[in-house]
C-alpha positions as a Markdown table, in Angstrom:
| # | Residue | x | y | z |
|---|---|---|---|---|
| 1 | Met | 74.7 | -7.8 | 213.3 |
| 2 | Ala | 75.1 | -9.3 | 209.9 |
| 3 | Tyr | 73.3 | -9.2 | 206.6 |
| 4 | Leu | 73.0 | -12.1 | 204.2 |
| 5 | Ile | 71.8 | -10.8 | 200.9 |
| 6 | Asp | 70.2 | -12.7 | 198.0 |
| 7 | Gly | 72.1 | -10.7 | 195.4 |
| 8 | Asn | 70.1 | -11.5 | 192.2 |
| 9 | Asn | 66.8 | -11.3 | 194.1 |
| 10 | Phe | 67.7 | -7.9 | 195.5 |
| 11 | Leu | 69.1 | -6.6 | 192.1 |
| 12 | Gly | 65.9 | -7.6 | 190.4 |
| 13 | Tyr | 64.0 | -5.4 | 192.8 |
| 14 | Thr | 66.3 | -2.3 | 192.9 |
| 15 | Ser | 68.6 | -2.1 | 189.9 |
| 16 | Ser | 68.0 | 0.6 | 187.3 |
| 17 | Tyr | 70.2 | -1.4 | 184.9 |
| 18 | Ala | 69.3 | -4.8 | 183.3 |
| 19 | Leu | 69.8 | -7.7 | 185.7 |
| 20 | Arg | 72.7 | -9.1 | 183.6 |
| 21 | Asp | 74.4 | -5.7 | 183.1 |
| 22 | Pro | 77.6 | -5.8 | 185.1 |
| 23 | Arg | 77.0 | -2.2 | 186.2 |
| 24 | Ser | 74.1 | -3.3 | 188.3 |
| 25 | Lys | 76.2 | -5.7 | 190.4 |
| 26 | Tyr | 79.0 | -3.2 | 190.6 |
| 27 | Ser | 76.7 | -0.4 | 191.8 |
| 28 | Leu | 75.1 | -2.7 | 194.4 |
| 29 | Val | 78.5 | -3.8 | 195.7 |
| 30 | Leu | 79.7 | -0.2 | 196.1 |
| 31 | Lys | 76.5 | 0.7 | 198.1 |
| 32 | Leu | 76.9 | -2.3 | 200.3 |
| 33 | Leu | 80.5 | -1.7 | 200.9 |
| 34 | Leu | 79.6 | 1.8 | 202.2 |
| 35 | Leu | 76.8 | 0.3 | 204.3 |
| 36 | Gln | 79.2 | -2.2 | 205.8 |
| 37 | Arg | 81.7 | 0.6 | 206.6 |
| 38 | Leu | 79.0 | 2.9 | 208.1 |
| 39 | Lys | 77.2 | 0.2 | 210.1 |
| 40 | Arg | 80.4 | -1.7 | 211.0 |
| 41 | Thr | 78.5 | -4.9 | 210.2 |
| 42 | Arg | 79.2 | -8.1 | 208.4 |
| 43 | Val | 77.8 | -8.4 | 204.8 |
| 44 | Phe | 77.5 | -11.6 | 202.8 |
| 45 | Leu | 76.3 | -11.0 | 199.2 |
| 46 | Val | 75.4 | -14.2 | 197.3 |
| 47 | Phe | 75.0 | -14.1 | 193.5 |
| 48 | Asp | 73.8 | -16.8 | 191.1 |
| 49 | Gly | 76.0 | -17.7 | 188.1 |
| 50 | Thr | 79.6 | -17.6 | 187.4 |
| 51 | Pro | 81.9 | -15.2 | 189.3 |
| 52 | Asp | 82.2 | -11.7 | 187.8 |
| 53 | Pro | 86.0 | -11.1 | 187.4 |
| 54 | Asn | 85.4 | -7.4 | 187.9 |
| 55 | Leu | 84.1 | -8.1 | 191.4 |
| 56 | Met | 87.0 | -10.4 | 192.4 |
| 57 | Asp | 89.4 | -7.4 | 192.5 |
| 58 | Glu | 91.3 | -6.8 | 195.7 |
| 59 | Lys | 89.4 | -3.6 | 196.4 |
| 60 | Phe | 86.2 | -5.7 | 197.0 |
| 61 | Lys | 87.9 | -8.1 | 199.4 |
| 62 | Lys | 87.3 | -6.8 | 202.8 |
| 63 | Lys | 87.4 | -8.5 | 206.2 |
| 64 | Lys | 83.7 | -8.2 | 206.9 |
| 65 | Phe | 82.4 | -8.1 | 203.3 |
| 66 | Ser | 82.1 | -11.3 | 201.2 |
| 67 | Ile | 80.9 | -11.7 | 197.6 |
| 68 | Ile | 79.9 | -15.4 | 197.2 |
| 69 | Tyr | 79.1 | -17.4 | 194.1 |
| 70 | Pro | 77.8 | -20.9 | 194.2 |
| 71 | Ala | 80.1 | -23.8 | 193.2 |
| 72 | Leu | 79.5 | -25.4 | 189.8 |
| 73 | Gly | 76.1 | -27.3 | 189.9 |
| 74 | Gln | 74.9 | -25.4 | 193.0 |
| 75 | Asn | 72.6 | -22.4 | 193.1 |
| 76 | Ala | 72.5 | -19.3 | 195.3 |
| 77 | Asp | 69.6 | -20.6 | 197.4 |
| 78 | Ala | 71.6 | -23.6 | 198.5 |
| 79 | Val | 74.6 | -21.4 | 199.4 |
| 80 | Ile | 72.3 | -19.0 | 201.4 |
| 81 | Lys | 70.8 | -21.9 | 203.3 |
| 82 | Glu | 74.3 | -23.2 | 204.2 |
| 83 | Leu | 75.4 | -19.8 | 205.4 |
| 84 | Ile | 72.3 | -19.5 | 207.6 |
| 85 | Leu | 73.1 | -22.9 | 209.2 |
| 86 | Lys | 76.7 | -21.9 | 209.8 |
| 87 | Gln | 75.6 | -18.9 | 212.0 |
| 88 | Thr | 75.8 | -19.5 | 215.7 |
| 89 | Asp | 73.8 | -16.5 | 216.8 |
| 90 | Arg | 70.9 | -15.9 | 214.3 |
| 91 | Arg | 69.1 | -13.4 | 216.5 |
| 92 | Lys | 71.0 | -10.5 | 214.8 |
| 93 | Phe | 71.4 | -12.2 | 211.5 |
| 94 | Phe | 69.3 | -10.6 | 208.7 |
| 95 | Val | 68.5 | -12.5 | 205.6 |
| 96 | Val | 67.5 | -10.2 | 202.7 |
| 97 | Ser | 65.3 | -11.8 | 200.0 |
| 98 | Ser | 61.8 | -11.7 | 198.7 |
| 99 | Asp | 62.0 | -15.4 | 197.9 |
| 100 | Arg | 59.4 | -17.1 | 200.1 |
| 101 | Asp | 61.3 | -20.3 | 200.4 |
| 102 | Ile | 64.5 | -18.5 | 201.6 |
| 103 | Lys | 62.5 | -16.3 | 204.0 |
| 104 | Asp | 60.6 | -19.3 | 205.5 |
| 105 | Tyr | 63.8 | -21.3 | 205.9 |
| 106 | Ala | 65.6 | -18.3 | 207.6 |
| 107 | Lys | 62.7 | -17.8 | 210.0 |
| 108 | Ala | 62.5 | -21.5 | 210.8 |
| 109 | Lys | 66.2 | -21.4 | 211.7 |
| 110 | Gly | 65.8 | -18.3 | 214.0 |
| 111 | Ala | 67.2 | -15.6 | 211.6 |
| 112 | Lys | 65.5 | -12.3 | 210.9 |
| 113 | Thr | 64.2 | -11.6 | 207.4 |
| 114 | Leu | 63.9 | -8.5 | 205.4 |
| 115 | Ser | 62.2 | -8.3 | 202.0 |
| 116 | Ser | 64.1 | -6.7 | 199.2 |
| 117 | Lys | 61.7 | -3.7 | 199.5 |
| 118 | Glu | 62.3 | -3.3 | 203.2 |
| 119 | Phe | 66.1 | -3.5 | 202.9 |
| 120 | His | 66.1 | -1.2 | 199.9 |
| 121 | Gly | 64.3 | 1.4 | 202.0 |
| 122 | Gln | 66.8 | 1.0 | 204.9 |
| 123 | Leu | 69.7 | 1.2 | 202.5 |
| 124 | Lys | 68.4 | 4.3 | 200.9 |
| 125 | Lys | 67.9 | 6.0 | 204.3 |
| 126 | Ile | 71.4 | 5.1 | 205.5 |
| 127 | Leu | 73.0 | 6.3 | 202.3 |
| 128 | Lys | 71.0 | 9.5 | 202.4 |
| 129 | Glu | 72.0 | 10.3 | 206.0 |
| 130 | His | 75.6 | 9.7 | 205.1 |
| 131 | Arg | 75.4 | 12.2 | 202.2 |
| 132 | Lys | 73.8 | 14.7 | 204.5 |
| 133 | Ala | 76.6 | 14.2 | 207.1 |
| 134 | Gln | 79.2 | 14.6 | 204.3 |
| 135 | Glu | 77.6 | 17.9 | 203.2 |
| 136 | Leu | 77.7 | 19.2 | 206.8 |
| 137 | Glu | 81.3 | 18.3 | 207.1 |
| 138 | Lys | 82.4 | 20.2 | 204.0 |
| 139 | Lys | 84.6 | 23.0 | 204.9 |
| 140 | Ala | 84.7 | 26.3 | 203.1 |
| 141 | Ile | 88.2 | 27.1 | 202.2 |
| 142 | Ser | 88.8 | 30.8 | 202.1 |
| 143 | Ser | 91.5 | 32.4 | 200.0 |
| 144 | Ser | 94.5 | 33.9 | 201.7 |
| 145 | Pro | 95.3 | 37.6 | 201.3 |
| 146 | Leu | 98.2 | 36.7 | 199.1 |
| 147 | Glu | 96.0 | 34.6 | 196.8 |
| 148 | Ile | 93.4 | 37.4 | 196.6 |
| 149 | Asn | 96.1 | 40.0 | 195.7 |
| 150 | Leu | 97.5 | 37.7 | 193.0 |
| 151 | Trp | 94.1 | 37.2 | 191.5 |
| 152 | Leu | 93.4 | 41.0 | 191.6 |
| 153 | Glu | 96.7 | 41.6 | 189.8 |
| 154 | Val | 95.8 | 39.0 | 187.1 |
| 155 | Phe | 92.4 | 40.5 | 186.5 |
| 156 | Asn | 93.6 | 44.1 | 186.6 |
| 157 | Gln | 96.2 | 43.5 | 184.0 |
| 158 | Lys | 93.6 | 42.3 | 181.5 |
| 159 | Lys | 91.7 | 45.6 | 181.5 |
């Protein structure tokens, strides 16, 4: 399974920051990195415009996670269409966009489509389940008898 995400389209739907605010892209990338790790899936994230140097850092370069910017003179829609064509098995290839042209193109080529709203709902659910799992895994660390005695001594001396 793989996801091809129209980054600016998805950001316009989900981001609490302004679309041009670098925090919106950074926040989205962090969420998608977690999704990629949890689902063990391939993620292609395509943004319009010039590459963001903050997102070109090594920590964002993963084997199954790609942040893609169009070449000079090209737009994200053209890149997305090229990526769809390069896929050999499109039955488990999900294109995330609310752009009608992109969705129609993806469907015509045999890929599955998700609107930004649908994918946002799925992403929120997956991240929420992950947080719940982390909460359950938290272990209570009890103090050793030595630590308790040392703290008792500290507090008893202050009286």
